[in-house]
C-alpha positions in Angstrom: -43.5 -56.5 -5.3 -46.6 -57.6 -7.3 -46.0 -59.2 -10.6 -48.6 -59.2 -13.4 -49.1 -58.8 -17.2 -50.7 -55.5 -18.0 -51.9 -57.0 -21.4 -53.5 -60.2 -20.0 -57.2 -60.0 -19.2 -58.7 -63.5 -18.8 -62.2 -62.3 -17.9 -64.8 -60.3 -19.8 -64.9 -56.7 -18.8 -67.4 -53.9 -19.3 -67.2 -50.1 -19.4 -70.2 -47.9 -18.9 -70.7 -44.8 -20.9 -69.5 -41.5 -19.2 -71.8 -38.5 -18.7 -70.8 -34.9 -18.1 -72.1 -31.4 -18.8 -69.2 -29.0 -18.6 -66.7 -30.8 -20.8 -65.3 -34.1 -22.0 -62.1 -35.4 -23.7 -62.0 -38.9 -25.1 -58.8 -40.4 -26.5 -56.5 -43.4 -26.6 -54.3 -42.5 -23.6 -55.4 -41.4 -20.1 -52.7 -38.8 -19.5 -53.5 -37.1 -22.8 -57.2 -37.0 -21.9 -56.3 -35.4 -18.6 -54.1 -32.8 -20.3 -57.1 -31.7 -22.4 -59.4 -31.7 -19.3 -56.9 -29.5 -17.4 -57.0 -26.9 -20.2 -60.8 -26.9 -20.1 -60.8 -26.3 -16.4 -58.2 -23.5 -16.8 -60.7 -21.6 -19.0 -60.0 -23.0 -22.4 -62.6 -24.3 -24.8 -63.0 -27.6 -26.7 -60.5 -26.4 -29.3 -57.8 -25.6 -26.8 -58.5 -28.9 -25.1 -58.0 -30.7 -28.5 -54.7 -29.0 -29.0 -53.5 -29.9 -25.5 -54.6 -33.5 -26.0 -53.0 -33.8 -29.4 -49.7 -32.3 -28.3 -49.6 -34.7 -25.2 -50.3 -37.6 -27.5 -47.1 -37.0 -29.4 -45.3 -37.6 -26.1 -47.3 -40.4 -24.4 -48.2 -42.4 -27.6 -45.2 -41.9 -29.9 -45.8 -45.4 -31.4 -48.8 -43.9 -33.3 -48.1 -40.2 -33.9 -45.6 -37.5 -33.5 -44.6 -33.9 -34.1 -43.6 -34.7 -37.7 -46.9 -36.1 -38.9 -50.2 -34.8 -40.4 -53.5 -33.9 -38.8 -57.2 -33.4 -39.8 -60.0 -31.9 -37.8 -63.7 -31.2 -37.8 -64.6 -28.3 -35.5 -68.2 -27.5 -34.5 -68.1 -23.8 -33.5 -71.0 -21.4 -33.0 -73.5 -23.7 -34.9 -71.3 -24.5 -37.9 -69.0 -27.3 -38.8 -65.5 -26.4 -40.2 -63.0 -28.7 -41.8 -59.2 -28.6 -41.5 -56.9 -30.5 -43.7 -53.3 -30.2 -42.3 -51.7 -32.9 -44.5 -48.6 -32.0 -46.3 -47.5 -32.2 -50.0 -44.6 -33.9 -51.6 -41.4 -31.8 -51.6 -40.8 -29.7 -54.7 -37.8 -31.7 -55.6 -39.6 -35.1 -55.4 -40.6 -36.2 -58.9 -41.7 -39.4 -60.5 -38.7 -39.3 -62.9 -36.2 -39.0 -60.1 -37.8 -41.9 -58.2 -38.0 -44.2 -61.2 -34.4 -43.4 -62.0 -33.5 -44.9 -58.7 -35.1 -48.1 -59.8 -38.2 -47.7 -57.6 -41.6 -48.9 -58.6 -43.3 -47.7 -55.4 -42.4 -45.1 -52.8 -40.6 -46.9 -49.9 -42.2 -47.4 -46.5 -39.2 -46.2 -44.5 -36.2 -43.9 -44.7 -36.0 -40.3 -46.2 -37.8 -40.9 -49.5 -41.4 -41.1 -48.2 -41.1 -38.0 -46.0 -43.6 -35.3 -47.1 -44.2 -32.0 -45.4 -45.5 -32.5 -41.9 -48.7 -30.6 -41.1 -49.4 -31.3 -37.4 -47.7 -28.3 -35.8 -49.4 -26.0 -38.3 -52.7 -27.6 -37.4 -52.3 -26.7 -33.7 -51.4 -23.1 -34.5 -54.3 -22.7 -37.0 -56.8 -24.2 -34.6 -55.6 -21.9 -31.8 -55.6 -18.8 -34.0 -59.1 -19.3 -35.5 -61.1 -20.8 -32.7 -59.0 -21.1 -29.5 -59.1 -19.0 -26.4 -55.6 -19.7 -25.0 -52.1 -19.3 -26.5 -50.3 -22.4 -27.5 -47.8 -22.0 -24.7 -50.7 -22.5 -22.3 -52.5 -25.3 -24.1 -49.2 -27.2 -24.8 -47.7 -26.7 -21.3 -48.8 -30.2 -20.0 -47.3 -31.9 -23.1 -44.0 -30.2 -22.5 -44.1 -31.2 -18.8 -44.8 -34.8 -19.7 -41.9 -35.0 -22.1 -39.4 -33.3 -19.7 -40.4 -34.9 -16.4 -41.4 -38.3 -17.8 -44.5 -40.5 -17.6 -45.3 -44.2 -17.1 -45.8 -45.9 -20.4 -49.3 -47.4 -20.8 -49.8 -51.1 -21.8 -50.9 -50.8 -25.4 -48.4 -48.1 -26.2 -45.6 -50.3 -24.7 -46.8 -53.2 -26.9 -46.7 -51.2 -30.1 -43.3 -49.6 -29.1 -41.8 -53.1 -28.5 -43.1 -54.5 -31.8 -41.8 -51.5 -33.7 -38.4 -51.8 -32.1 -38.1 -55.5 -33.0 -39.0 -54.8 -36.6 -36.7 -51.8 -36.9 -33.7 -53.7 -35.5 -34.2 -56.2 -38.2 -34.7 -53.8 -41.0 -32.9 -50.5 -40.2 -29.2 -50.8 -41.1 -28.5 -47.3 -42.5 -26.8 -44.7 -40.4 -29.6 -42.2 -40.8 -31.8 -44.5 -38.6 -29.5 -44.2 -35.6 -31.4 -41.2 -34.2 -34.6 -43.3 -34.0 -32.9 -45.8 -31.7 -31.1 -43.1 -29.7 -34.4 -41.4 -29.1 -36.9 -44.3 -28.6 -34.9 -47.4 -27.8 -31.3 -46.7 -26.8 -31.1 -50.2 -25.3 -34.6 -51.5 -25.6 -38.2 -50.2 -25.8 -39.8 -49.3 -22.5 -42.1 -51.7 -20.8 -45.6 -50.9 -19.5 -45.3 -48.8 -16.3 -41.7 -47.7 -16.9 -40.9 -44.0 -17.0 -39.9 -42.5 -20.3 -38.8 -39.0 -20.9 -37.4 -36.9 -23.7 -35.8 -33.5 -23.0 -35.3 -33.0 -26.8 -39.0 -33.6 -27.4 -39.9 -31.1 -24.6 -37.6 -28.4 -26.1 -39.2 -28.8 -29.5 -42.7 -28.6 -28.2 -41.8 -25.5 -26.2 -40.3 -23.9 -29.3 -43.5 -24.7 -31.3 -45.6 -23.2 -28.5 -43.5 -20.1 -28.1 -43.5 -19.2 -31.8 -47.0 -20.5 -32.8 -45.2 -23.2 -34.8 -43.2 -20.7 -36.9 -39.9 -22.2 -35.7 -41.0 -25.5 -37.2 -41.6 -24.1 -40.6 -39.4 -21.0 -41.0 -37.0 -21.2 -38.1 -34.1 -23.3 -36.7 -36.2 -26.5 -36.5 -37.0 -26.2 -40.2 -33.3 -25.8 -41.0 -32.4 -28.9 -39.0 -35.2 -31.0 -40.5 -34.2 -30.0 -44.1 -30.5 -30.6 -43.5 -31.1 -34.0 -42.0 -33.3 -35.3 -44.8 -31.0 -33.8 -47.4 -28.0 -35.5 -45.8 -29.8 -38.8 -45.9 -30.6 -38.5 -49.6 -34.3 -37.4 -49.3 -36.1 -34.6 -50.9 -37.6 -32.5 -48.1 -36.0 -29.1 -47.7 -36.4 -26.1 -45.4 -38.0 -24.2 -48.4 -40.8 -26.9 -48.6 -41.6 -26.3 -44.9 -41.6 -22.5 -45.4 -44.1 -22.8 -48.2 -46.6 -24.9 -46.2 -50.1 -23.7 -45.4 -53.0 -25.6 -43.9 -56.3 -26.0 -45.9 -59.6 -24.9 -44.3 -62.1 -26.9 -46.3 -65.9 -27.5 -46.4 -66.8 -30.9 -44.9 -68.7 -33.4 -47.1 -71.6 -35.5 -45.9 -74.4 -37.9 -46.7 -77.7 -38.2 -45.0 -78.1 -41.6 -43.4 -81.6 -42.3 -42.1 -82.1 -38.6 -41.0 -78.6 -38.0 -39.7 -75.9 -36.2 -41.6 -72.6 -38.0 -41.4 -69.6 -35.6 -42.1 -66.1 -36.3 -43.2 -63.1 -34.2 -44.5 -63.1 -34.2 -48.4 -60.2 -35.6 -50.4 -57.2 -36.0 -50.2 -58.5 -38.0 -47.2 -60.6 -41.1 -47.7 -63.5 -40.2 -45.5 -65.3 -40.3 -48.9 -65.0 -44.1 -48.8 -67.1 -44.2 -45.6 -69.7 -41.9 -47.1 -69.9 -43.9 -50.3 -70.5 -47.1 -48.3 -73.2 -45.6 -46.2 -74.8 -44.2 -49.3 -75.0 -47.7 -50.7 -76.2 -49.2 -47.3 -79.0 -46.7 -46.8 -80.9 -48.5 -49.6 -81.2 -51.6 -47.4 -83.3 -52.1 -44.3 -81.4 -53.3 -41.2 -83.2 -54.5 -38.1 -80.6 -56.7 -36.4 -76.9 -56.3 -36.1 -75.6 -59.9 -35.6 -77.1 -61.5 -38.7 -75.4 -62.9 -41.7 -77.2 -60.6 -44.2 -76.2 -57.5 -42.2 -72.5 -58.4 -42.2 -72.5 -59.6 -45.9 -74.0 -56.3 -47.1 -71.7 -54.2 -45.0 -68.6 -55.9 -46.3 -69.8 -55.8 -49.9 -70.6 -52.1 -49.6 -67.2 -51.2 -48.2 -65.5 -53.2 -50.9 -67.3 -51.3 -53.6 -66.6 -48.0 -51.9 -62.9 -48.8 -51.6 -62.7 -49.9 -55.2 -63.8 -46.4 -56.2 -61.8 -44.7 -53.5 -58.5 -46.2 -54.5 -59.2 -45.5 -58.1 -60.4 -41.9 -57.8 -59.3 -40.2 -54.5 -56.3 -38.0 -54.7 -55.3 -34.4 -54.1 -58.5 -32.7 -55.2 -56.7 -30.6 -57.8 -55.9 -33.9 -59.6 -59.2 -35.8 -59.2 -61.0 -36.6 -62.5 -64.3 -37.5 -60.8 -66.1 -35.1 -58.4 -67.1 -35.9 -54.9 -70.7 -35.0 -55.8 -70.7 -37.6 -58.6 -69.4 -40.3 -56.3 -72.0 -39.5 -53.6 -74.9 -39.1 -56.0 -78.0 -41.3 -55.2 -78.0 -42.5 -58.8 -74.5 -43.9 -58.5 -75.2 -45.4 -55.1 -78.2 -47.2 -56.7 -75.9 -48.5 -59.5 -73.3 -49.8 -57.0 -75.9 -51.3 -54.6 -77.3 -53.4 -57.5 -74.0 -55.3 -57.6 -74.5 -56.7 -54.1 -75.9 -60.1 -54.5 -76.0 -63.3 -52.5 -72.3 -64.1 -52.9 -69.1 -62.2 -52.2 -67.5 -60.4 -55.2 -64.2 -58.7 -56.0 -65.5 -55.4 -57.4 -63.8 -53.2 -59.9 -63.9 -49.4 -59.8 -67.1 -47.9 -61.3 -67.4 -44.9 -63.6 -69.9 -42.5 -62.1 -71.6 -40.0 -64.3 -69.3 -37.0 -64.7 -70.7 -33.9 -62.9 -50.2 -46.9 -36.7 -52.7 -42.8 -35.8 -54.3 -41.2 -32.8 -57.8 -39.9 -32.5 -59.5 -37.6 -30.0 -62.9 -36.0 -29.4 -63.5 -33.0 -27.2 -66.5 -31.0 -26.1 -67.1 -28.1 -23.8 -70.1 -26.7 -22.0 -70.6 -23.9 -24.5 -71.4 -26.2 -27.4 -68.0 -26.4 -29.1 -66.9 -29.9 -30.2 -63.8 -31.2 -32.0 -63.0 -34.3 -33.9 -59.3 -34.5 -34.5 -56.9 -37.1 -35.8 -53.2 -37.0 -36.3 -50.7 -39.6 -37.4 -47.1 -40.5 -38.4 -48.5 -43.5 -40.4 -47.4 -47.1 -39.9 -46.7 -46.5 -36.2 -43.5 -44.5 -35.8 -43.6 -43.3 -39.5 -40.5 -43.2 -41.7 -38.1 -44.2 -38.9 -36.4 -40.9 -39.4 -35.9 -38.8 -36.3 -34.2 -35.4 -36.6 -31.3 -35.7 -34.2 -31.6 -33.9 -30.9 -35.3 -32.8 -31.5 -37.6 -35.7 -30.8 -39.2 -35.1 -34.2 -40.2 -38.4 -35.7 -41.1 -37.8 -39.4 -44.0 -39.5 -41.1 -44.0 -41.6 -44.2 -47.1 -40.4 -46.0 -45.4 -40.4 -49.4 -45.7 -44.2 -49.3 -49.4 -43.7 -50.2 -48.6 -42.1 -53.6 -49.0 -44.2 -56.7 -46.0 -44.4 -59.1 -48.3 -45.3 -62.0 -48.1 -42.5 -64.5 -51.5 -41.1 -65.2 -53.2 -42.3 -62.0 -54.9 -39.4 -60.2 -52.8 -40.2 -57.1 -49.5 -40.4 -59.0 -46.5 -38.8 -57.3 -45.8 -35.2 -58.2 -44.0 -32.2 -56.6 -46.3 -30.1 -54.3 -49.1 -32.7 -54.5 -50.7 -34.3 -51.4 -51.0 -38.1 -51.3 -54.1 -40.2 -50.8 -54.6 -39.9 -47.0 -56.0 -42.5 -44.5 -56.7 -40.4 -41.4 -60.3 -39.2 -41.1 -62.2 -37.5 -38.3 -66.0 -38.0 -38.3 -68.9 -35.9 -37.1 -72.6 -36.5 -36.8 -75.4 -33.9 -36.9 -79.2 -34.0 -37.1 -81.5 -31.3 -38.4 -78.6 -28.8 -38.4 -77.6 -29.5 -34.8 -74.5 -31.2 -33.5 -74.8 -34.7 -32.2 -71.0 -35.0 -31.9 -67.6 -36.2 -32.9 -66.6 -39.8 -33.6 -63.6 -41.6 -35.1 -61.9 -44.9 -35.5 -58.2 -44.7 -36.2 -56.2 -47.3 -37.9 -55.0 -46.9 -41.5 -57.3 -48.4 -44.1 -59.5 -49.7 -41.3 -60.8 -46.2 -40.7 -63.7 -45.9 -43.2 -64.7 -49.4 -42.2 -64.7 -48.5 -38.6 -66.7 -45.4 -39.3 -69.4 -47.3 -41.2 -69.7 -49.9 -38.4 -69.8 -47.3 -35.6 -72.4 -45.2 -37.5 -74.6 -48.2 -38.1 -74.2 -49.5 -34.5 -75.5 -46.1 -33.4 -78.2 -45.3 -35.9 -79.5 -48.7 -37.1 -79.0 -50.7 -34.0 -79.5 -48.1 -31.2 -76.3 -48.8 -29.3 -74.9 -46.3 -26.8 -71.5 -44.8 -27.5 -69.6 -47.4 -25.4 -71.5 -50.4 -26.8 -71.0 -49.0 -30.4 -67.3 -49.2 -29.8 -67.3 -52.5 -27.9 -69.2 -54.4 -30.6 -67.0 -56.9 -32.6 -65.6 -55.6 -35.8 -64.6 -56.9 -39.2 -62.0 -55.6 -41.5 -62.0 -56.1 -45.3 -58.4 -56.7 -46.4 -58.5 -57.2 -50.2 -60.4 -59.1 -52.9 -62.7 -61.5 -50.8 -60.4 -61.6 -47.7 -62.0 -60.5 -44.5 -60.6 -60.5 -41.0 -63.0 -60.7 -38.0 -62.6 -60.5 -34.3 -62.6 -63.5 -32.1 -65.6 -62.1 -30.2 -67.7 -62.3 -33.3 -70.4 -65.0 -33.1 -69.2 -68.2 -34.7 -72.2 -68.6 -36.9 -71.3 -65.4 -38.7 -67.8 -66.8 -39.4 -69.1 -69.9 -41.0 -72.0 -68.2 -42.7 -69.7 -65.6 -44.4 -67.5 -68.4 -45.6 -70.5 -70.0 -47.1 -71.2 -66.8 -49.1 -67.7 -66.9 -50.7 -65.9 -64.6 -48.2 -62.4 -65.7 -47.3 -62.7 -65.1 -43.6 -60.0 -65.4 -40.9 -60.1 -65.0 -37.2 -57.7 -62.3 -36.0 -56.4 -62.1 -32.4 -54.7 -58.7 -32.8 -57.2 -56.4 -31.2 -55.4 -53.3 -32.4 -55.9 -54.3 -36.0 -59.6 -53.3 -35.9 -59.0 -49.7 -35.1 -59.3 -47.6 -32.0 -62.3 -45.3 -31.6 -63.8 -42.5 -29.5 -67.3 -41.0 -29.4 -68.9 -38.0 -27.7 -72.6 -37.4 -28.2 -74.5 -34.4 -26.9 -78.2 -34.8 -26.1 -81.1 -32.3 -26.4 -80.4 -31.1 -22.8 -76.7 -30.4 -23.6 -75.5 -33.4 -21.6 -72.4 -35.1 -23.0 -72.2 -38.9 -23.3 -68.9 -40.6 -24.2 -67.5 -43.9 -25.1 -63.8 -44.9 -25.4 -62.0 -47.7 -27.1 -61.6 -51.0 -25.2 -59.0 -52.3 -27.6 -56.3 -49.9 -26.3 -55.6 -47.6 -23.3 -58.7 -45.5 -24.1 -59.9 -43.0 -21.5 -62.5 -40.3 -21.0 -61.8 -37.3 -18.8 -65.0 -35.6 -17.8 -66.0 -32.4 -16.0 
């Protein structure tokens, strides 16, 4: 038998862009991309393909998303862009007073307390009902099959799975974590190429498909979820699930050099990417790999994050409007703070006025940008026994500082990191894009948009290009493939730069552009198991 390391690549590799005209699916796992393509070829549209791919990803990439997470989507349908926020609120019984009475100063990362209402199954049902052509039981059939029959685990997924298992064995001592180990690592995490299956996961997906997600929110699954969290000392109840509804919203945008860049409005932080681009459009950029380009990009994202972390929250609780934060006058004011040296910016006061990502497109003009996540890989570490439902930990993103716009409150949605992106020009779709990865996501969006518009890179090259990640204050991580002169030059400008060998730390992106002839052109992430299925 051959013996090799599926994560060892000693030689530089290159992917070409992929072209197609009848349909395309781009995502982080090949089997999930194929699930979407199969639905397209069976008569579904781009929305059905997105659902199929998303459902399959909960099976084949459980180290980054699951049934018990949240989802956001941007859908181009019949010449219009629609936004879907399927993030969930804090349970009705979860209050700041109760949490502080437990001696907590922040919402924990793991366990029952950070579990908010999951929105992913409701997102699938809502997308199918409004824009889909096929019933959920058809679009989700391949996901059910993968879970029941099993699939070979891909290299990057195996790596993330093994890392999570190592961490969880060190940290998870309470009995309520037992179901996570029973489900995902009864003896150990699977290795790349090994077959993994979960009959319980298959049964849950089938129930969601058969009932259009009703069983998850008002049926037996809801009862099991609520009872499990209650028994563990958490706040989520079956009544919280029954009350849940997705939010169809109007996307927000800025015009960047003639292109409209679109994001989901708060509670997501796509606004951070738009604020940064609004600042950067006041500069001229001719070359990508220069010190000035990198310095200005980093400073702009720092300024945007300073405002985002101060102001972004559930929109009902924001004190500053999106329009004010995206005004040209405010962008001018913030841009003026970018000088020759790195700074640690404070929030401004404008005038008052672990995740998976996928892109799909069909031959009719429909396109979808969708992202779903459990947050921090496997999420809370809470798996409802016998269901395969890994619950997310989005409540960790709440502030516990009284008076903060993002302060924890019952029925309130937390600041959210997952953001799908979309690009249009002159009212016509160019296509979906996204870069998953926690607080890296707005930074990845800015870099991919600039690679595309400012520097003329094709979709694959725009994703291949070395990335940087601002961490906090003046700290910046950069990929090893970044030219060394930029590392030393940034340090000379006061940035505290570090090389980073963890390729997954810089996000995982997908892009599909449509040209004037209707031909689709896609790029997929080289830092993970990315794949494009084309027709």
